[in-house]
C-alpha positions in Angstrom: 91.4 98.5 22.9 92.2 102.1 23.9 92.6 103.2 28.0 93.7 105.8 30.1 95.0 105.7 33.7 93.5 108.1 36.6 95.4 107.5 39.8 94.3 103.9 40.8 91.5 103.4 38.1 92.0 102.7 34.4 88.9 103.8 31.9 89.4 101.1 29.0 87.4 101.1 25.7 87.1 97.8 23.7 86.1 98.0 20.0 84.0 95.8 17.6 85.4 92.3 17.1 87.6 92.3 20.2 87.0 89.4 22.9 86.8 90.6 26.4 89.0 88.2 28.2 91.4 88.1 25.7 91.8 91.8 25.6 91.7 92.0 29.8 94.5 89.7 29.8 96.6 91.7 27.4 95.8 95.0 29.3 96.7 93.4 32.5 99.9 91.8 31.7 101.1 95.0 30.0 100.1 97.1 32.9 101.2 94.8 35.5 97.8 94.4 37.3 97.9 91.7 39.9 94.9 92.6 41.8 91.8 94.7 40.3 88.1 95.0 40.5 86.4 95.4 37.0 83.1 96.6 36.0 81.9 97.2 32.5 78.9 97.7 30.0 78.7 97.7 26.4 77.4 95.6 23.5 78.2 92.1 22.3 77.3 89.8 19.3 78.2 86.4 20.7 79.0 85.2 24.2 79.4 82.3 26.4 78.2 82.4 29.9 78.0 79.4 32.4 76.5 78.1 35.7 78.9 75.9 38.2 77.1 72.8 39.3 78.0 72.1 42.9 77.4 68.6 43.0 79.2 67.8 39.4 81.6 70.2 40.1 81.6 71.3 36.5 80.3 74.4 34.5 77.4 74.3 32.3 77.8 76.8 29.3 75.5 78.2 27.2 76.2 80.2 24.2 74.5 83.3 22.7 74.7 85.4 19.2 72.8 88.1 18.1 72.2 91.8 19.2 72.7 92.0 23.2 73.5 94.9 25.6 75.7 94.2 28.5 73.6 95.3 31.4 76.4 94.2 33.9 80.0 92.9 33.8 81.6 92.3 37.3 84.8 90.6 38.5 88.2 90.4 39.5 91.5 90.4 37.9 94.3 88.5 40.3 96.8 85.7 39.7 96.9 82.0 39.8 100.5 80.4 40.3 101.8 84.0 39.7 100.0 84.4 36.3 97.1 86.3 35.1 93.7 85.0 36.2 90.2 86.9 35.9 87.1 86.0 37.4 84.0 87.5 35.5 80.2 87.3 35.4 78.1 88.9 32.8 74.5 89.5 32.3 73.3 90.6 28.8 69.7 91.6 27.4 68.5 91.0 24.0 66.1 93.4 21.9 63.2 92.2 23.9 64.7 93.0 27.2 65.2 89.3 28.0 68.4 88.9 30.1 70.6 85.8 30.3 73.9 85.6 32.4 76.5 83.6 34.3 80.1 83.1 34.6 81.9 84.7 31.4 83.7 82.3 29.3 83.7 84.4 26.1 82.3 87.6 24.7 82.9 89.4 21.0 82.0 93.1 21.3 79.5 94.3 18.6 79.9 98.1 19.2 81.7 99.1 22.2 82.6 98.0 25.9 83.2 100.7 28.4 85.3 99.1 31.4 86.3 100.6 34.5 89.3 98.6 36.2 90.1 99.7 39.8 93.6 98.7 41.1 93.9 97.1 44.4 97.1 97.4 46.3 98.6 93.9 47.0 98.4 90.5 45.5 95.9 87.6 46.2 96.9 84.4 44.1 94.1 81.6 43.6 94.5 77.6 44.2 92.3 74.9 43.2 90.1 73.8 45.8 89.2 69.9 45.9 86.1 70.3 48.2 84.5 73.0 46.2 85.8 72.1 42.8 86.8 75.7 42.0 90.1 78.1 41.8 89.3 79.9 45.2 91.3 83.1 46.6 94.4 82.0 48.5 95.4 84.1 51.4 
């Protein structure tokens, strides 16, 4: 991973073999990022995304391996109990153009990932909601 800061925005490059969430954590902790918006494109060779079942209150994960382009990766970095927390969704398309996506659990870069991280002044923590079954923004 390499990156450069421009005012309140970081331009980040992830390299082959790096895992997106792991590297985002390393970056955020090193740079002291407490609240930010994330967007990215790139290519992955394996990833796990899921969908949250609101009745069962659990995620159903789907694993994919092969040649995939990240067509969209969006989300937030913030904190939960003062520690790093990321909530990202990703959509990726295979060589036929078929796209799949959902809540990002894991993604390993095959070629590169070009990520833009925009800092937001302030802090928004998260707390678990028994009613919803998710870690929600706590204001």
